[in-house]
N, C-alpha and C positions, 0 to 999 in steps of 0.2 A: 430337763431332757431336751436335747436339741433336735430340730427337724432337719434332715439331710435329704437331698434329692439326687437320684441317679438317673441319667438319660442314656438309653441304649440305642444307638443309631445303627439299625440293621438293614439288611438287603430288602427286607419285605415291610417291616413295621419299625416305628420309632416309639419307644416307651419310656415314660416318666414314672418312676416309683418314688414316693416320698415315705421316708422311714422316720419314726420316732426312736431315738436311740436311748438305750438303757445300759450305760457302760458298767454298771455294777453287776449285770448278768453276764457271767463268763460263757455260758452255753449258747444263749441266743440274745445278743445285746441290742436287739431292735424289735420293733413291730411295724408292720406295714399299715400306713394311713391311707395312701391313695395310690391307685395303679391305673394310669391312664395311657391307653394305646392309640396311636394313629397309624393307619395304613398309608405308607408312602410309596411302596413299590419301587424303590430306588434301583433295583437290579434291572428294571425295564428300561432305565435311562442310560445304561451303559452301552455305548456304541463303538465298535472296533476296539474294545478293551478300555475305553475311557469314559468316565462319568461326564455326561453332556452338561452344557450350561443350563438346560431345562432341569436336569436332575439336581444340580447345585441349587438352583432356585427353589426346587421342591423341598430339598433338605432344609434350606434356610427358613422357608415358610413354616414348616412343621416344628422345627427346633425353636423358632420364635414364639409360637403359640405355647409350647410346653414350658419354656423359660417364663413366660408371663404367668402361667398357672402356678409354677413353683414359687414365684415371687408373691402371688396373692396368698399362697399357703404359708408365707413367712418362713421359707427355708433359710437356714443360716448359711448353707453352702449347697451349690449344685455342681455336680461333675458330669461331663458328657464323654462317652467313650464310643468309638466306632469299631466295627469288626470287618468282615470280608469285603463289604461294598466299597470301603475306602482303602483298605489294605491292599486289595488286589487290582484295583484299577490302574491303568497305565499312567494317569495323571494324578496320583495319590497326593503328592505334596502340594501341587497347585490347587487341586479341588479342596483339600483340607484348609489351606490358607485362605481361599476365597470364602468358605463357609464361616471360618473364624472371624474374618474381617466383617462380614455382613451381620453376624449376630453379636459381635464384640464379646466372644467367650471362647475359651480354650476347648479344643476337641482332641482327646487322646486317642490315637489310633493304636489298638492293641496288636502286638505281634501274635502269630499263631500260637507260639508256646505260652505267652502270657494269657491269652484267651483260654487255652486248655487248663492252665493251672488255676485260674480264677473260677472256672466251672467246677473244678474239683473242690476248691475251698467252699464254694456255695453249696454244693451237693452234700458236703460233710457236715454241715451245720445241724446240730441236734444229735447226731450219732455218726460214728465213724463208718466208713465204707469198707467192706471186706475186699479181698483181692478179686479183681475182675477187670473189665474195661468200661470206661466212661464214654458215652457217645453224646454228641450234640449236633443234631442235623439242623442247620440254619438255612437261610434263604440262599446265601451264595457259596457256602462251604459246609463241610462236615468235619468235625473234630473227633479224634480218637485219643484217649489218654489211658495208658496202661497203669493199673492200680496194684500196689502190693501192700503188705501189712504196715509198712513204714511210710506210706503216702504215694503220691503220684510220681511216675517216672517219665518214660518216653512219651512224646506226643506227636501226632500227625495232623496236618490240616490238608484236606482234600478239596480242591476247587470245584466242588460239585454239590450244590444244595437244592432244596425243593423248589425254590422260585426260579433258579436258573434251569432246572430240569423242565419245569412247566413252560418257561419261555422258549426253550430250544426244541422241545419234543411234542408239545401238546397243541393241537389245532383249535379246539373249543375249550370247554371248561372241565368236564370230566374226561380223563384219558380213555381212549379206546383200548381193547385188549392188545392190539398191535403196538400202540403207543406205550402201554405198560411194559411190554417185552423190550421195547427199544430202550426205555429208561433203565430197566434192570440190566440189560446187556451193556449199556454205556458205563453205568456205575461199577458193574463187576469188572469191566475192563480196567477202570481206574484203580480199583483195589488190587487186582492181580498184577499190576505194574509196580506196586509198592515193593521195595526190596526186603522189608522187614515186617510184613504183615503177620507172620507167625507169632511175633512177640505180643500181639494183641488178641490172640485166640483165647477164648474164656467161655465157660458154660454160662456165665452171668454177665449181662450187660446192664449198666446203669444208664438211664437216659435223662438229660436235662434239655430245656428249651421248648419252644412252641410246637415243634413237629411231634415230639414224643407225647406231650400233654394232649395235643389234638388227637393223636392215635388212641390214647387211653380213653378219651371222651367218646370216640367213635365206637370203641369196644363196648363201652357202657351203653350207648344208645342202641346198638344193634341187638345186644342181648337183653335189653329191657331193664337194665339196672341203673338207677340214678347215682349209684356210688361208683366212683372211678376205681378201677382195679389197682391192687397193689403191685401186680406184675402182669405183663403182657406176654403170653406164651406164643411159641411158633404156631400152635394150633389156632390161636386167636387171629393171627395175621393171615393164615391160610384161609380161615373162614371168611374174613373180610374180602380177600381176593376172589374167592368163589362167589360171594354175593355180588361183587362188582361185575364180574363176568356173566353171572346168571340173571341178574335183574338190576340194570344200572339205575332204573327209576327209583326202586326202593333204596338203593345205596345213596343216591343223590339226595333224597328227602331226609334220610337219616343224617347225612353229612351236614345239611343245612341246620338241622336241629343241634348237632353235636358241636360244630365248629363253624358258624356262619361266616366268620371273617377269614377262614382258611379253606373254603371250598375248593378253590383252584389249586392250592398247593398241598392239600391233605393227602391225595393219592400219591403224587411224587414223593412226599415225605414218607408215607407208608411203605413205598417200594424200596426206598433207601434203607429204612430201618430193617425191613424183612431181608434184604440182600445182605446187610451187615451181619444179621443173625446167622444166616446160612453160611456165609464165607468164614465167620469167626467161630462157628461151632457152638453158638449160644442157644440154650433152651428157652431163655426168657429175657425180657427187658424190664427192669425195675424203674419206674418213674420216680424221680427225686423232686421234692417240694421246692427246693431252692436251687439256684444256679448262678450264672455269671454275674448278674447284678448284685446279688447278696455277697458273692465272693469279692467283687470290687469294693463294696461298702466296707466289709470287714478288713480287707487288706489295705486300701488306700485312704479310707476316711475315718476309720475308728482306731 
């Protein structure tokens, strides 16, 4: 069995996952050995649309540390992919080339369509997904993928993520009620400007990525259940919004318990997910165990 490493360079965090592969298992040909996350906050280093030299240096430092860890774990191969933070910045090619030269390693910048498809592949591991819409709320963008019985079809990448929302609309750590409304209004405006949003309407949303996982943890923390919910209802999200508005201290303390590394982006992510559910007519969001990293592993490395 080979050890393979996947590094996901995101707008908020950079994550190394080391897998032990089991090619003879057609359903789930891997098991996770190590999952190491470093908060880089690269979205905060984007100035006038470009990733700054300080942001490039930050990416290089974090990637260098994770590559050393992968080497110490005897990985036979390590792949690095980047999503919105490098894809959408004005100096994407130059920034990517500078990072690659500094770490002496290739960085694959995923297109929006490829990111959405890999998310679907990962979410489908273990059991096929029924018809619906797959959502991935990242730090710098939000992806929607329409699902049918025969697989994933159309995909949209919206340049509006939880970290960018925090950076653009929140003055302190936990957003005020007015800031929450501003985030919701800004994201709803982005959605309503899409020409084909009707194609993504569904009673069921599937969710991948850290924002949906953090939201599920928050639901469990607030309702006193250590088991993460199998689905997040609109009522759950409305309850969290009511708690935030009614007692921000209790909300903040529960957030620290549920997702300490996402306290600043938890509420913007929650607002994005809730707005998606409202605009797409969804009654629930079903968190998926696997996502884009596992989709990349299965598609490009196995």
